[in-house]
Every structure is written in C-alpha cells, then in structure tokens.
Phi, psi and omega in degrees: 000130181292146179255334173279142180294144180296138182243164180299333177288332173293320184296315182296319179296321180293318180302317177296318185294313180286334168304315176290314184286314186268306190287297183299317179296322182291316177302311184297320184290317175297316176306306184297323177298314178298314181299319184298320178292318181293324185274003174299319180295319184289336179298331183290321185271307193247009183072210184260005182295310175302319178302313182293321176293323175298313185299318184295313178298311182297318181294324180288320183293310180294324176296322177294321180290322179299315183297315178301318180295318181294313180298317180296317180300310179303320178296317180292320175303320179297319180296320178297318179302332179271004177091007182284133176109146180279146176305126186296328186273008175288347176237162175293317177300318176304314183293325177292324180290318182300315184300318181294316183294323181287333176292324181279316183220034181299326178298318179290319179302313182297316186295322181275358183058038174290140185294351177277343181296124184277139174251132185300138182201158165285142183228145175225122176053041175079018180223147173295140172248119178301139185270067173225167189308298185293317178298325176293316181299322183281324183280332182235072184289339178253032187300134177254175179278356180251111179270126172252102190263121180262129182238117182285174181262191186298137177062014178254180173214183185300329184279353178290340178288347176272356181298338180291338187295330181296320185273320191242358177079001181208175179220169173311314182298313183304313181295319178295321179291328188273325194247350180229182177268012180275155176247116180295132177232116182262135177246140168246137182215166180283104182282359177273350173284157176296148182305316181301317184293316181292332176292323177297321177291323181288322174304313181295322178296311183296321177304315185287324180296311178299320183286335183251004180296148186302324178240169181291131180272128184244347179206145177231129175242129177255125178241118182232131176262125177053244182301334180298327178292324180291324179289320175300318176299309180300326180292319177294319179296320177296318183294317178295326178284336183255006176083023177296138183261349184293333181298336175295346177269348183281124182250333184215141170235115184255115177254125180248113173065030187273127184278072180298334182257009181108145183277140179300317182299319178300316177297321182292323179298314183295322176293321180294327181290326173294324180293321180285355178278000173048000000 
C-alpha cells in the first residue's frame, strides 16, 4: 500500500499512459480493422503492395506517438517521486477525479500499488476515519445505535451523496440525521474492483465498525446507489457465508438504481464489441 499521497503529477502521468494504451491503441486497432476491409479490393488489382506500404506508414506514425507519450509519462512520474505536484485529494475536484479514475482502472491501480488506488474506508468531510475507538468517537460525537451506511456508485465517492443539496437544499443523509434515529456513515471504495471483492472488504469494515462504534449498535441500514447496492448485497452474502454477526443487525437494505439484473451500458458495450469484430 503506497504511503505517499497521490499528486497532480501522478494524475498527469496516468493520463499520458492511458492516452497511449486506450486512445492511441484503440484508434490504431480500429484503423487496422477498417484498412483490412478496404484493402480487400486492392489485393485483386495490385496485390498486397499498397496494403504493405499503408501498414508501414501507419505503424511508424502510431509508434512515434506512442513513444512520445510513454517517455512523457515516465518523466512526469519522476517529478511526482521527487514531491513535485500538489496532493490531488486536497480539493473536491481532485477527489472526484481520483474516484472516476478508480472506477475506470481501479483494479490495475491496486495491482501496481499506485498512490491513486482507493482503499475502502469510512469517510468524514473528504478524509478517511480509522475504524477504531477514539477516531470514531471524535468523528461521530452524536453517534446513535442505528448505523445508516451509504455506499456510492461507479466512479463516485462519499461526497457524491451531497450533490442533492444544490437542487433541493438537502440530501438523503441530512434527512436521515434530522428525521430518524440513524447516524449517517459514508463509505468510499474502489469501484474498479470486482463487486465480490468489494463485498468482502465491506464485510470486514462493517465487522470492525460495529465492534468499535462509540455506542452499542442495535440496528444497521444499508443504502446503496447503483453499484453500491450490489456491493451491499455481496457484503451480506460474504458475511453469512463466513459467520459474520453484523448481518443480524440489518433491518433494511435500500437500493437506488441498482442494476440487479445487469447494467444496460454493459450489454451495449458487449453488443458494440461484436459489431467491431467485422
């Protein structure tokens, strides 16, 4: 696990890396697929000479662009290692960027031990709160026995739950605190990891949270938006399979826009992939 905070230079380096791998790579592959279809007719008249010339030029151009991006990414990473760049999570925009990046490539960030990889945690005002006695008591001074745990969706973070204040002047968490006996608890997690893995992490987090909460917990409510609902379900399944006791405190699971039957976007991507295979 990285100890140094992710910096703006880390974000820039990652953008260059994926500019090479995703943008340049995708354009190159689509170009190649289209060219292969187009050159089918020329093979009858001129053989493979025109196609070979085209492929040589295209390969050199894409190779040059890719090389520049890789060198630039390495240079920017070196700057980050020397402490150049502001900590990216020092601003709301930066934290939002980190959440979005984790949703896209979070599994790889974790595998590479990238400082931008998010570790699941309880959050208060945009910062992690250790799930131990004193930090929880300080962060939740009005803690009640009823935990209402909020789980965000893909490419979002704990602060995404406050966006409703702009349009409505309040949020779900505000209303929970004002109108019920529940204490809102926000969790941030790496939405680029598999749902089952995040479910396992959430099970462990909730076990520790219930044990370390400032007062005895008598009720737990899980609120998940989109992917968050799937992670909540995965956590309860994992806890039931491994003998977790916190599930006995769960009275309600609220899912907002959760794709229990599969996401439409995922199905569209698969359909598009089949079309591009020509």
